[in-house]
N, C-alpha and C positions, 0 to 999 in steps of 0.2 A: 276816074284816074286823073283827069285834069285838075279836079279839086284837090286831089291828094297831093299833087306836086307842090302847090304853094305851101301846104301845111308842112311837108317834109323840109322845104327850104327854110321855113320859120324855125323848126326844131333844130336844124343844123346851125342856124345863126345863134340860137340860145346856147347850144353846146360850146360853140366857139367863144361866146362871151364868158361862159362859166370857166372854161379853161384859161382864158385871159385873166380873169379875176384871181384864180388860184395861182397863176404864174406871177401876178403882181404881188400877191400876199407872200408867196415864197421868196421873191426877190427882196421884199421889205423886211423879212425876218433875218436875223443874224444866224449864220450857219455855225454849228459847233463841229466838234471832231468827228470825222468819218469813222464808222464802225463797220467791220467786215465779220460776218458770221459764216462758219463752215458748217453746212448742213447736208444731210443725205439728199439724194435726188428725189426721193419720195417721202412726203410728210403726211402723217395722218392728222385728222382734225383734233383740236385741243391738245396739241403736242408742243411741249416746251422746246424752243430752238436756241435760246441763249438769253443773256442778260445785258442790258445797256445801262451804263452809269449816267442816270439822268441828272444827278446833282452836280456833276461837273459842268453841265450846261446851264441849268436853272436849279437853284437850291430848293425852292419851295414852289413847284409847279402846281397851279390850281386846275389846269386843264391839260390833259394828255390825249393826243389824237393821232391816229395812224392814217396816212394817206392811202394805204391799201386795205380794203375791207377784209382781206384774207388773213390779216394779222391783227392781234390785239396786244396792247402794251399796258401792263399794270403799273401801280404806283412805285413799286420797287425796281422797275426797269425790266421785269421779266417779259419776254416776248413769246406769245403762244399763237398757234395757228387756229383760226376759226373754222376753216374748211380743209379738206384734203387737197394737197398740192403736189404736182409733179413738176420739178424744175426742168425747163427746156435747156438745150445746149447753151442758150444765152443766159447770162447772169441776170438775176432778178434783184430789184432794189425797191425800197420805199422810204418815205420820210416820216419822221416822228416830229409832230408839231407840239411845242411846249409854250405855255403862256402863264404869266402871273398877273392876275387881275388887280392886285393891289398896287404894284408899281408899273403896270402896263408893259411888262417885259415879255417879249416874244422871241423864241429861238427855235431852231430846227436841227435835227440830227439825221444825217443820211446813213441809211443802213443798206449794206450790200450783202446779198446771199450768194455764196459760192458752193459749188458741188465739191464734196470731199474727194470724189474719184478723179477730179481734174488735176490733183497734185501729181507731178511727174514721178514715176517710179524708177525710170532709167537713170543711169549715171550721166551727169552733165559733164561736158568736156571742160578741161581746165581753162582753156582759153575763154569759153563762154562764162565761166565763173569769174575770171579776171575782168571780164567786161562788165559784170554786174557790180552794183555798189558793194563796198566792203562791209563785212559783218565783223563785229568785235567778238572776242572770246570773253563773254560776260554772261551773267544769269539772264536767261530769256524766260519771260512768263509763259507758262504753258498750262493748259487745262483740257480736260476731256469730259464728255457727258456721261453721267452715271447710267448704267444699264444700256449703253449704246447698242444699236442694232447692227452696227458695222457699215459696210462690209469689212471683214477682218482679213489680214491685219489692217488696222486703222491708222492712217497717217496722222501724226500729231504735229510735228514741226521738224525743221532742219537746223542742225547746229553746224557751224563752220568756224574755222580759225583763220585769222589773217595770215598765219604762217604758211597756209596752203598755197600762197603765191610763189613761195620759194622752195617748198618741200612737198614731197608726196606724203600726205597726212592720212593716217588711219584713225578712225574714231571708235571708241568703246565706252560702255557705261557699266556702272556697278551700283549696288544698293538694293533696298527693298523692292521687290517686283522683278528683279533681274537674277541676282545670285542669292537673294534672301527671300523668305516667304513674303508674298506668294511668288513662287519661282516662275521664270519665263513669261512674266506678264508684259514686259517691255523688251524691245531690242532695237539696236541701231545698226544701220548699214555701214559697214566699215569704210567704204570709199566715199559715200555721199553725205553721211551724217544725218540721214533721214531717220527720225524716231517714230516707231510704230508700237501700237498696242495690239495684243494678240487675242483678247477676249473681253467681254463686258466686266465692269467693276461695280461693286455695291458700295456707295458712299458711306452707308451706315456701318460698314465693316472697315473701310479704308477711306479716310477723309482726304488724304494727300500722300504723295510719295516724294521722298528726298533722294534723288539720284545724283551720282557723281559722274560727270562726263570727262573723258580723257582724249587728248590729241597727241599722237606719236608718229614718228617716222618708221619706215619699214625696219630700220636697224635698231629700233628701240629708243631713239632719242625723243625726249618730250620737250618740245619748244614752248609749251604752254603749261600753266599751272592747272591742276584739276578744277573743273567747272561744276559748282553746285547747280543742280537742275531740278527745281521744285515742279511737281506736276499736281495740280489741284483737280479733284474730282467734283465736277459741277453736279449739284443736287438735282434730282428728279423727284417729282411728287409721287413717290411709289409706296408711301406708308400712310395707312389710314390713322386718323386720330382715334385714340382709345380712351374711354372713360376709366377713371380709377376704380370704379365699382360698377357692377352690372345693375344693381338695384340700390337706390338711395332711399333712406327713410328719414323723414323730418317730422317735426311736430310744431304746430302753430296754434295759439289759443283763439277760440272763437271771439267774434266781435272786436278783433284787433283793428287798428287803424290801417288805412290804405298806405302801402309802402312798407309795411312791417316785413322784416327779413324772415324768410322761411328756412333757408339753408343755401349752401353753395355747392355746386358740382364742379368737377375738375377733370380735364382730359389731357393726355400727353400725345406728342407726335415725334417720331424718331427722325424726321427729316431735319434739314439744316435749320438751326435756330435763326430767328430774326429775318426770316424770309416769308414770302407769301405761302410757302409750303407748310409753315408752322403757325401761320396766323389763323387762329381758330375763332369760330363764331358759333355761339350757342343759341338754341331756340327751342320752343315748345311746339311739338307736332300735334299733340292730342291731349285732351283732358277728359277724364271719366270721373263722374258724370259730366257730360259736355256742357250743359247750360246751368247756370251762367258762367261766363269766363271769370275766374277769380284770381288767377296767378299770371305773373309775367316774369321773364328772365332777361337779365342783362346780357347783351350779345357777346361781350368781351370778358367779363368776370365770371359768368356762370351763376350769379347770385339770383335766387328765386325770391320774389317779393309778392305781396298781396296787392291785387289791383281793385279789390272791393272790400268793403267793411261788412258784408252780409254773410260772413261765415257763421253758421249755426250748427253746433254739434248735435243738437237734438233733432235736426233734420237730416244731415249727412255728417257722419263722423270720420270719413276717410275719402281722400281723392287720390287718383292715380294719373300721373303725367307720363307721356312718352316724349322724351327729350332727345335733341339731336345736336351733334357737334360736327362742324364742317371746316376743312382747311381752305386755303386760298381766300380767306376772309369772307367765306360764305358764297363765293362765286358758284354758279350753277355747275361748273365742271370740277369743283373741288371734291375731294374725297370726304365721305361722311360716315358717322357711326351713331347708333341710337342706344339709349338706355332707358330704364324705368325708374320713376321717382314716386314714392308713396308718401303722401302727406296726411298725417293723423291730426285731427282737430282736437286740441286740448279743451277741457271743460273749464268754464268759469261760472261763478254763481250768478247767473242771469235769470234764474227761475226761482221764485219764492216758494217755500212750502205753503200749501193751502189746506185748510181743514176740509175733510170730505163732507161734513155737515155743518151748517151754521149754528146749530144749538144741540145740546145734549142734556140728558136727565139722569139723575142718580139718587139713591137713597141710602141712609145710614142710621143705625140705631144710636140713640143718645148714650153718652158715657163710654163709647167705644173709641179706641185709639190704635194707631198703627195698622190700619186696615186699608186695603185697596177698594175703592168704590167705583172707579170708572177708567176706561182706556179710550183714548181718542186717536184717530189716524189722520195722516196728512198725505198729500200728493206732492211730489217734487220730481221734475223732469231731469234734473242734473244727474251727474254720474253717481251711481249707487256706491255707498260705503266710502264716500269722500266727505271732507268738511263742507263741500257745497251741497251735500244731500242730507247729512245728519242734522237733526232738528234739536233746538233748545226751546223748551216750553217755559212759560212764566204765567203767574196769576196777576192780572192787571188790577182787578177790582174785586171787592167782596171778601177779602181775606184780611181785614184789618185786625182781627183778633188772633191771627196766626193759627187757625184750626186746620188749614189744608196745606198740602205740598204737592207739587207736580214735578215728576222726573221723566227722563227719556229712557225707554228700553233700548239698549244698544244693539240688540239683534233685530227687532222689528221696526225701530224708529217711532214707536208709538209713545204717546204721552200717558203716563200713569198718574192718576189723581188719588191721593191718600189723605186720610185724616190723621193728623199728628197731635191734635189737642181735642179732648172730648167736648162734644156739643151737649147742650141742655135743652131738652124739648120744651120745658116750661118757660125758657127765655126766648128761644128761636125755633120755630117750626119749619122754616125754609130759608135756605141761603142761595143767593144768586151770585155766581162767579163769572167774571170775564177773563178768558185765558187768551194768550197770544203765542205765536211760534215764529222763530227765525232760525236761520242756519248758523252753524259754527263759523263758517267763513262769512265775511261781510258781503253784503249785496253789492254787486258790481255796477248796478245801474241806479246808484243813489240819486243821481241828478234827474231821474225821470219823475213824472208827475204821479206815478203809481206808488201807493204806500208800501213800505218795506216790511210790513208785518201783517200777517193774517190773524184774525181774531174769531172767537166763537164764545157762545154763552152756555154756561153749565148751571142747571138748577138742581140743588141738592135738597131733598126732603128729609127732615129729621124725624125719626120714628120714636114714639114714646116707649119708656120702660118703667116697670114698677121699681121705684128706687127707695132706698133707705132714707133716714133723716139726714138733713144737711146742716152742718155746723158752719153757718155763714153769719157774720164774718168769723173766721177761725180764731180771732183774738177779740175778746170782749172785756170791758173794764167796769169796775165799780169803785166808788170813793168811800172810804171809811176812815174816821179819825183814829189815830193810834192809841188814844187813851179811852176808847169806847169800852163800855162795860161788857163783861162776859155774858153770854146768852143773848147778845144783840143780834137781831135778824136783819138780813139785807138781801137785795136782789142778787140773783146768781146768773148762770149762763143759760141762754135760750137757744135751742135748736128748733128746726122747722121741718115739716113734712113737705117736700117739693110738690106733691100732688095737690094738697089742700092749702098750703102756705100757712099752716097753723102749727101750734106746739102741742096740741092735744094728743094724748096717747103716747107721749115720749117719756121715757124714764131716764133718770140721771144718777150718776154715781162718780165718786172721786177716783181718779186714776193716779194722781200724784199730788201730795200735800207735804212739802219738805218739813215744815215746822209742826204740822198737825194742829193748826190754829182754828180750823173751821170744819163744819160738817155740811153736807149737801142734802137738800130735800129731794127725795126720789121722784116725786111727781112734778114739782114746780121748778126744781133746779135752784131754788134760793139757798143761801148759805147762812149759817149761824156761827157766831164767834164763841169758841169754847175755851180760849186761852187769851191772856193779855197780849196785845199786839205791840210790837216795838219796831218803829221805823228805822232806828239806828242799829238794828241787828246786823251781824256781819254778812249774812247771806242775802240781804236786801240790797238790790241795785236800783239806784235812781228812785227810791221810795216806792217801788212796785213789788208786790208779793204775788208770784204766779202759781196757780194750781191748775192741774189738768182735769178736764171733765169728759166723761164718756157718756154719750147719748145713744139710746137704742129705741127701736120701735117694737111693735108687737111681734113682727116676724123675725126679730133678732138681728136685723141689720143695724150697724152702728156707725157713728162718726165721732171724731175727737176734736175738742176745742180747748182753748186756753182762756181762763178767767184771770185777769190781772186786777189785783186789789191795790188800788192807789191809796197808800197810807198817808193821810193828811197830818202834817207835823203839828205838834204842840210843844210848848216850851217846857220840856221835862228833863233837859240835860243842861247842867251848868258848864260854862267854859272851863277848860283846864289847860295846863302846860304839858305837852307830850314829852318834852326833853327834861328829865328829872335831874340830871347831873351837868354842871357847868364848870369849866376850868378857866381860870383867869391867870395869865402869866404876868406877874407884876412888873417884870422888866420891860415888857413891850406893850402892855395894855392895862387899862384901869377899869374896864367895864365889860359886860357881856350882854348880848341881845337875847331877850326872852320873848318867845312867840306863843300865843294861846290859840286854841281852836275850840269850836262849838259844834257838836254833831247835829244840832238842829238846823232848820232852814235859816237862810240869812235874815229873814224877818224876825227870827228869835235869837239872833246872834249879835255880831258886832254893831256898833263900837263897844269895846270892852273897857272896863275900868279896873286898873291894877292898884293894889295897895298891900303894905306889909301887914300880915295878919297876926303878928306877935305883939304882946303887951310888954315884952321885955325891953327895957330902956337900952340895954346894950345893943340889941338888934337894931333899934331905931337910930342909935348913935353911929353904928358901923356901916349901915347900908342905906342906899338912896335909889329911888325909881324915877326915871325920866321917860315920858311918853315919846314914842317914835311915830306910830300911826294907830289906826283903830284896833289893831290886833297885836301890837308889839310894844315893848318898853325896853329901856336900857337899865340894867342893874349895875351899879358902881359902888365901890367901897370908899370909906372915909376914914380919916385919922390913922392911916397906915397900919392896918392890922397885921399881925405876924402871919408867916406861912402856916398853912394847915387847912383842914376841912371845916366847913361851916354849914349849918342848916338854916335856910332862910325861908319861912312860910310866906307865901304870896297868895292873896285873894284876888280872883278874877270874877267880875260881875258883867253879865250881858246887859243889853239895852232894856230888858224888861225886869231887871233887878235880881234875876236868879244868879247865884254866885257859887263858887267852889274854891276851896283852899288847896293849893299844891305845895308840898314841902320840897323845896329846891335844895339839892346838895351842891354847895359851891366849894371849889377847891382852889385855894390861893397857892401858887407855886412859883418857885424861882426857875423860870424856863424861858425859852424863846418861842416854842410852839407847844400846843397842847400834847402832842405825842411825846415830846421830850419829858414832860411832867409825868406822864403815865409810866415811862420806862425807869425813871431813877428818883422817885420822890420819897424813898425810904427814910433818909436822914432828915429831909426837909419837912415832911409831913407826918412821918411816923408810920405810914402804912404802904410805903413803896416797895417794890420788888425788882430784882435785877433779872433781866431776860437776855439770853444770849441768842444771837442770830445764827443761822446755819453756817455762814462763812467763819464766824468766830469759833464755833465748835470744830469745824474742819481744820482750822489753823492749829488749835490745841492738839488735835489728834496727830497731825503731821509732826508737830514738835516732839510729842512723846515717842513717835516712831523713830525720829532722827536720834533722840537720846539713846534709845535701845540699840540702834546701829552702832553708835560710838562705843557704848559699853561692851558690846559683843566683840568689836574689833580689838579693844584693849585686852580683854580676857584671852582671846585667841593669840595675841602677840606674846603675852606672858607665858602661856603654855608652851609655845614654840621655843622661847628662851630657855626654859627649864630642861628641854630635851636636847640642847646642844652639847657637844663633847667638852670635857673639862679642859680648862686652859693649861693647868699644870700637869705634868706626867706623874704617873703612879710611882715611878722609881726615882723620885726627885732626890732622895737621900743618897743614891749611888753616884750622883754627879760630883765632880771635884773641880776646883779652880786651881790650875797649875800656873805658877809664875816661873818663867825661864828667861835666860839671857838678860838679866837686869844689869847691864853694864852702864847704862846712862838713863837719866830720867826721861821719861817720855811726855807726850802731850796728852792732857786730859781731854776727854770728849763729852760734850753735853748731848744727851739723847732727847730728841723732840718726838713725841708720839702724835701721829695724826689722828688717832682715834680718841683723843681726849684724856689719856692717862698722864700722870705727873712725870716731868722730865727729871732725870738723875744724871749726875756727873760721874764719869768713869774714874775709879780710884777712891771713891768715898765708901761709906759703909753700906750703901745700897747700889745695886746694879739694875739698869733698865731691862725689863723683861718683855719679850715680844714673842708670843706663841709658845707652843709646847716644847720646842727644841731649845729655845733660849737664844742669846746673842753674845758674841764676843767681839772685842775691839782690840786691835793691835795698833798702837801709836808709836811713832819713832822708827828709827831705822832698824834696830836690832831686837825690838821687843815683840813678844808674842803672848797673847792671852787666849786661852782655849777653854771652852766648856764642853766637857765630854759627857756623853750619855751613852753608857754601854760602849758600843763600838762606833758610835756616830761622832763626828767632829765638825764643828762649824769653823771654817777658816776665817781668819781676820783679814782685814784689807790693809794694804800698805799705802804709803803716801802721806807723810806728815805734812802738816800745813794745808791740808785740803779737806773739803767737806765730803763725807762718805754717807751713803744711804744703804740701809739694809731692808730687804723686804721682810715684813713680819709674816707670821703664819696666817694672819687674817687678811693679807693683801695690802696692809698699810705700809708706810715708809718711815724709817727712823733716821733722823739727821743728827750728825755729831759734829760739834764745833771744837776747834782746837783751843784749849785753854792752857795757860802757862802757870805752873806752881813752882815753888822753891824746892830745892833738893831735900831739905829737911822734911818738908811735907810729903815728898815722894817716898823717902825712906820710912817715914812714919806709917805711911799707907801700906808699906810692905811688911810691917810687923805681924807676928803670928796672930796677935789679938784682932788686928784689923782686917786680916785676910780671912774671909769666910764666904760661904756661899751666899750670893745675893738673893737667892730664892728663899732662904730661910726666913728672912724678914717678911717676905710675902706670905709664907705659910704660917 
């Protein structure tokens, strides 16, 4: 016990020193605003009790420490209990130490915890209120904890008006939670202004309430304006984060790089945003199969990435992850939820197809084609029926002659080797092929040292067949001069027996001989000329005459070949001029170009010699030849011959002296071009003819049609005129001209007809007639002239000295001018001899 006493004294000294150090540190730190939190008297562990605004004290604290180990302070200022606490009647407090290591800033916040039940429920006396500090009638910040446990009714705060110093004030509230849904959630004591909540509130349903507080006197007087009273519901971490899907399915390709994105998961939390309650953290709890660990998850974004490049679909094609999301930024007391993530491993072409055997053997009969001789198989671990698995085969060596082809069977992925060109046993008894195989998709590991193609060797044995004769080569030639004598014998076509490589026992016969120039010996195949050969014949091309030979053996098998007889040229054709008619337009040209050709080979052809072949002196005097080149000369006239046709004989001689005379028809014409001379040389040369073009003929036909139309119109017009009613009436003889009231001479009128008839003067021997009724003119003041037809009367017009117009029966107008005559003339005109019907003259 004695020894224990000094030890106890030493520990006490250490405690006092530690307390002294904390006291010094506390005094050294700047104190921030004091915070009071109203909490229940009993607090459970990990219980949220309030939030402190840390940024008002230190904007970016790097260290947050609570002086009381029963309380924990998070980065956003949320205060949680770490142990269960029962508040004693005394108030409990602690200090939050904040520090910023960058600028060495250190501050502290004093936190005081008060029991909610200590708020007085009884009415305070007015005198006591007046002794307290005055409170303004202004918005007072107020909040309450979500899902609060009470006790209820729960005191929130007290509202007071300064007018309570002079009046008796009654308090009341309205708004959501009072007289609106949710009803009766809040109430206020009328006399004290204490505001209470009657039951727990869910923040996810109601984030806040906007109440209106009223202060009035007992007689209804309101000395204050209504007071907006916001009540915020403080969030409690009562909602679990939830994944958007219960099972996620992703795909990632095998052999991908480390850090390749697999997919992203997402979760939601209904608690208050931008708080620790909704700050989520993702993690992987379990991977199946467990080893090795191949995936990782970003804690804040939920992105899953690969942590290894050893993904191999051929080993494991699917992984299952159990993932977790937890709020409170992953703190151990945060709420959490799990989900399942299935990751399928996508296939890449990382496995080459390989032949199941390194070598193969096959056999085929000669002369067979389009037959399958071998099937080869390969192994490929990649995903079946994908481009990474399907094989492409190729022949690398041994198929220089193109006898073989290899393809892929789309169902079995086998390589099918076929013969596409017949083989010859006598030439080749065995063929060795090297084949290779690759996938349709490119190999993904090209950079590896391993070869990207698997190869194998195929030995093809050619089997012998009893074959017929072979016509090899199919085209054989023999040279014969074209002037060879008939019955000349020459070598012919030779076929061979492929077995003995000889021509014995083979029979020959002609299959086609276009000109019938030769015969073929049946046993030897030689040919005999039976007709004269002509290299320049029309059916001969390039000097080769082809005949078809059919060769057969004793068993009847045949082959066909072609024997080309090369006809060697001899100088048996003289040169000639192919153009026999030449036109020379004297007005534009004085000569024409003459070209000669020789059917023989060039060695027997040009240069040519041209000359006039006529002994007539007139031809020699009129025409002249001038050489242009080895095959052409220029023919020109001399001494201005008259227009007309001429015959000019020209001799052409080749280099070996063989010649031929061509009579050339030369036409001298007065023209501009040769075509003009051809169309109109009748008068000039005596043998021209006139030709009409299609447009000229069409113009002539149109003119004739137009002429017929004009004639038809005239005929129709004349026929209509004959059918018109007569101008003069039938009872013309019954008409009388009556003269009355001849007291004084009148004025004569001149009648002008608008229809082209002659104009007559009134009072003469003739009277103007217009229409079937006639016309009458009355001139002067007292005169009247009437023409009566039966009971009809045409009244005259009055008004001497004026122009009068009468409408004719045909719609025209008759104008009458006043003319003066002497009295003697007037009386003479009234004599019986002179007075007569004016229409009689017309009749």
